[in-house]
C-alpha positions in Angstrom: 114.4 91.0 103.5 111.6 93.0 101.8 109.5 92.3 98.9 107.8 95.0 97.0 104.8 94.1 94.7 103.7 96.7 92.0 103.0 96.9 88.4 105.9 97.2 85.8 105.8 101.2 85.8 107.1 103.8 88.1 103.7 105.1 89.2 103.6 105.4 93.0 106.1 102.7 93.7 109.0 104.6 92.5 109.7 106.6 95.7 109.7 103.3 97.5 112.2 101.9 95.0 114.5 104.8 95.4 114.4 104.6 99.1 115.4 101.0 99.1 118.0 101.4 96.3 119.4 104.1 98.6 119.6 102.1 101.7 121.5 98.8 102.4 118.5 96.6 102.8 118.2 93.5 100.8 115.0 93.6 98.6 113.0 92.1 95.9 111.4 94.1 93.2 108.4 92.3 92.1 106.9 93.7 89.0 103.7 92.5 87.6 103.0 92.5 84.1 100.7 95.0 82.6 97.6 93.5 81.5 95.2 90.6 82.5 98.1 88.3 83.6 99.6 90.6 86.1 96.1 91.4 87.4 95.5 87.8 87.9 98.7 87.4 89.9 97.6 90.2 92.1 94.1 88.8 92.9 95.9 85.6 94.1 98.5 87.8 96.0 95.8 90.0 97.7 93.8 87.1 98.8 96.5 86.0 101.6 95.5 86.4 105.0 96.6 89.3 107.2 96.7 92.0 104.4 94.6 95.1 105.5 93.4 97.5 102.7 94.7 95.2 100.1 96.3 97.2 97.3 99.4 97.9 95.4 102.0 99.0 95.9 102.2 96.0 98.4 105.2 95.6 100.7 106.1 92.3 102.6 108.6 92.9 105.5 109.3 90.0 107.4 105.8 89.0 109.1 104.3 92.3 108.0 102.2 93.1 105.1 101.7 96.8 104.2 99.7 98.4 101.6 98.8 102.1 100.8 101.7 103.7 99.3 102.1 106.6 101.9 102.0 104.1 104.7 104.7 102.3 102.9 106.7 105.4 102.5 106.7 106.3 106.2 107.4 102.6 107.3 110.5 102.5 105.2 111.5 106.2 106.4 111.2 105.1 110.2 113.2 101.9 109.3 116.3 103.5 107.4 116.5 106.8 109.2 114.4 109.2 106.7 111.7 110.2 109.0 112.2 113.6 110.7 112.6 113.8 114.4 111.8 117.5 114.8 108.2 118.0 115.0 108.2 121.0 112.7 110.3 119.3 110.1 107.9 116.4 110.4 105.0 118.6 109.8 106.5 120.3 106.7 107.1 116.9 105.3 103.8 115.9 105.9 102.3 118.8 104.3 104.5 118.4 101.1 103.9 114.6 101.0 100.0 115.5 100.8 100.8 118.2 98.2 102.6 115.8 96.0 99.9 113.2 96.4 97.2 115.5 95.2 99.2 116.5 92.3 100.0 112.9 91.5 96.1 112.1 91.7 95.4 115.0 89.4 97.9 113.7 87.0 96.3 110.4 86.9 92.9 111.8 86.4 94.2 113.7 83.6 96.3 110.8 82.1 93.7 107.8 82.4 90.5 107.5 80.6 88.2 106.7 83.7 85.5 105.8 81.3 87.6 102.9 79.9 86.0 99.5 80.3 88.8 97.2 81.2 86.7 94.1 81.3 83.8 93.0 79.3 81.6 92.4 82.5 81.9 96.0 83.4 79.0 98.5 82.4 80.0 101.3 80.0 79.1 104.9 80.9 76.6 106.4 78.6 77.5 110.0 79.3 80.9 110.1 80.2 83.8 111.3 77.8 87.6 112.1 78.7 88.8 115.2 77.4 92.4 114.7 77.7 93.5 117.9 76.1 91.2 120.0 78.2 92.2 118.1 81.6 95.7 118.7 80.6 95.4 122.2 80.4 93.6 122.2 83.8 96.5 120.3 85.5 99.0 122.3 83.9 97.6 125.7 85.5 97.5 123.8 88.8 101.1 122.4 88.7 102.6 125.8 87.8 100.6 127.4 90.6 102.0 125.0 93.1 105.4 124.6 91.9 105.9 128.2 92.8 104.7 127.4 96.4 107.0 124.3 96.7 110.1 125.9 94.8 111.0 128.2 98.0 111.1 125.1 100.3 114.1 123.8 98.7 116.2 126.8 99.0 118.6 125.2 101.4 118.9 122.1 99.2 116.4 119.8 100.6 113.4 120.2 102.6 114.8 120.3 106.1 118.4 121.5 105.1 121.3 120.2 103.0 121.7 116.6 101.8 123.0 115.3 105.0 119.5 115.7 106.3 117.4 113.6 103.7 113.7 112.8 104.4 111.3 110.4 102.8 109.5 113.5 101.3 112.8 114.2 99.4 112.4 110.9 97.8 108.8 111.5 97.1 109.7 115.0 95.7 112.3 113.8 93.5 110.5 111.1 91.8 106.9 112.8 91.3 108.5 116.1 90.3 110.5 114.1 87.5 107.1 112.6 86.7 105.5 115.9 86.3 108.5 117.5 84.4 108.3 114.6 82.0 104.7 115.2 81.4 104.9 119.1 81.5 108.5 120.3 81.0 107.8 123.9 80.4 106.2 124.2 83.7 109.5 123.9 85.4 111.3 126.6 83.8 112.7 129.3 86.2 112.2 127.2 89.4 115.9 127.0 90.1 115.5 125.4 93.7 113.2 122.4 92.3 115.9 122.0 89.3 119.0 122.2 91.4 117.4 119.9 94.0 116.7 117.3 91.3 120.1 117.5 89.7 121.8 116.8 93.0 119.5 114.1 94.2 120.1 112.2 90.9 123.9 111.8 92.1 122.9 110.0 95.5 123.9 106.3 96.3 121.5 103.9 94.6 119.8 106.7 92.5 122.6 107.7 90.2 123.4 104.0 89.6 119.9 103.0 88.7 119.2 106.1 86.3 122.5 105.2 84.4 121.5 101.7 83.8 120.0 100.1 80.8 116.8 99.9 82.5 116.0 103.1 83.0 117.8 104.6 80.0 115.6 102.4 77.9 112.7 104.2 79.0 110.2 103.0 81.7 106.3 103.6 82.0 105.4 106.1 84.4 101.8 105.2 83.8 100.3 102.0 82.8 100.4 101.5 79.1 96.7 101.7 79.1 96.9 105.4 79.8 96.3 108.2 77.1 99.7 109.3 78.2 102.1 106.6 79.7 105.4 108.4 79.7 107.2 105.8 77.8 
């Protein structure tokens, strides 16, 4: 059995959750409470021996303990047959993987006030000021430019062909593009390949059932509730 630990948000863990929902693997979805209580729980978990580069999302797979989101994406992909075997297809997936992670980081920089003091003992910046509307505009421009590059890659349905050739990068694309679309819906106008891919992907086993369930329909946080924009 696998156990995935992350905050009670979609964030960086939702591609992992979708891969596991799609698979036949039994797994436990451990969601830390957003706030000090969840933080303290994580501090206890990360102090376990054998954890390298402790961070969340955090995956326990038997005696294996993995952190860092992309490492977990790839680990599960190898385990359930979502890792391309063709070298050229693998290179394509790795490039799209990194493009998506770059965009997701830029979205985080936009949505989180990096000057926010979370703990009383932390120093407060004397000069920093988070300009959300400015950063949102910068991200919108970047997203529009990169979507124009990504869209043709889905002309065949998925990155490497039809839906009979799914890869881990397709799961990443589905979730992160959905997060971006929720944040900046106008950016997706006219990108027919991406929009068709998202609509078809949502019908997959495990994906459809989750998105039709009460938990999803009631609204999930994309970012933490402390973010300037959290998506709920």
